C-alpha positions as CSV (number, residue, x, y, z in Angstrom):
1,M,-5.4,6.6,-12.7
2,L,-3.2,5.7,-9.7
3,Q,-0.4,3.3,-11.6
4,V,2.2,3.7,-8.4
5,L,2.1,4.6,-4.7
6,T,5.4,4.9,-3.2
7,I,5.1,5.5,0.7
8,T,8.7,6.5,2.9
9,D,8.6,7.1,6.3
10,F,5.0,6.5,7.5
11,A,4.1,4.6,10.7
12,L,6.1,1.1,10.6
13,I,6.4,1.4,6.8
14,D,10.4,2.4,5.7
15,H,9.8,2.2,2.1
16,L,7.4,0.6,-0.2
17,E,6.5,1.3,-3.6
18,L,3.5,-1.0,-5.3
19,S,2.8,-0.8,-9.1
20,L,-0.9,-1.1,-9.8
21,E,-2.8,-2.6,-13.1
22,P,-5.4,-1.2,-14.8
23,G,-8.4,-2.7,-13.5
24,F,-9.2,-4.2,-10.3
25,N,-6.4,-4.2,-7.3
26,V,-7.2,-5.5,-4.0
27,L,-4.7,-5.4,-0.6
28,T,-5.0,-8.5,1.7
29,G,-3.0,-9.7,4.4
30,E,-3.6,-11.6,7.9
31,T,-4.7,-8.8,10.9
32,G,-2.0,-6.6,12.0
33,A,-0.2,-7.2,8.3
34,G,-0.3,-3.5,8.0
35,K,-3.2,-2.7,5.1
36,S,-5.0,-0.2,7.0
37,I,-1.8,2.0,6.9
38,I,-1.0,1.6,3.3
39,V,-5.0,3.0,3.1
40,D,-4.1,5.6,5.8
41,A,-1.0,7.0,4.1
């Protein structure tokens, strides 16, 4: 299972580290917030 997602120097993201918990994790945000960029990475 994916526990931590780290993205560095991708599109508009300099550095991001997401800790994912067991179960169902959801990315939410307004249009243009970068949700698709995280998924594409």
